[in-house]
C-alpha positions in Angstrom: 0.0 0.0 0.0 1.4 3.4 -0.9 1.2 6.2 1.6 0.5 9.9 0.8 3.5 12.2 1.4 3.1 13.3 5.0 4.4 16.8 4.6 2.0 17.5 1.7 -0.9 16.2 3.7 0.0 18.4 6.6 0.4 21.4 4.3 -3.0 20.8 2.8 -4.7 20.4 6.2 -3.1 23.5 7.6 -3.4 25.8 4.5 -6.7 24.6 2.9 -8.8 23.3 5.8 -7.9 24.1 9.4 -4.6 24.3 11.3 -6.2 22.3 14.2 -6.8 19.4 11.7 -3.1 19.6 10.8 -2.2 19.4 14.5 -4.4 16.3 15.0 -2.8 14.7 12.0 0.7 15.5 13.3 -0.3 14.1 16.7 -1.4 10.9 14.9 1.9 10.7 13.1 4.0 11.2 16.2 1.9 9.2 18.7 0.6 6.4 16.5 3.1 6.1 13.7 6.2 6.9 15.8 7.3 9.7 13.5 10.7 10.9 14.8 11.4 13.7 12.3 12.2 17.0 14.0 10.3 18.8 11.2 7.0 17.2 12.3 7.7 17.7 16.0 8.7 21.3 15.5 5.7 22.0 13.2 3.3 20.6 15.9 4.9 22.8 18.5 4.5 25.8 16.3 0.9 24.9 15.7 0.3 24.5 19.4 1.9 27.9 20.1 -0.2 29.6 17.4 -3.3 27.9 18.9 -2.3 29.1 22.3 -1.8 32.6 21.1 -5.2 32.6 19.5 -6.8 30.9 22.5 -6.7 34.1 24.4 -9.4 35.5 22.1 -11.3 32.3 21.7 -10.9 30.8 25.2 -10.1 27.3 24.1 -7.5 24.8 25.2 -4.6 25.7 22.9 -2.3 26.9 25.7 -2.8 23.7 27.7 -2.1 21.6 24.6 1.1 23.6 24.0 2.2 23.2 27.6 1.5 19.4 27.6 3.5 19.0 24.4 6.5 21.0 25.7 6.4 19.0 29.0 6.2 15.7 27.1 9.1 16.7 24.7 11.2 17.7 27.7 10.6 14.3 29.3 11.5 12.5 26.1 14.7 14.5 25.7 15.6 14.0 29.4 15.2 10.2 29.1 17.2 10.0 25.9 20.2 11.8 27.4 
């Protein structure tokens, strides 16, 4: 079975549909498909930060998602070292 190019799928979701869908897709890649590329991890962190910045106006959970991601990334990096 051939897979779609992950970065193109993420681009489409973020640019054409909704950045939160892109974040969910990246979460799936990282958590379920064990994606280790720093590009996808960095992109997810940037999306969470954007969502957190915009959450101030919308009062949603973007900031808590960003904080959870940063804490999880820190734990992973700490365990690897």
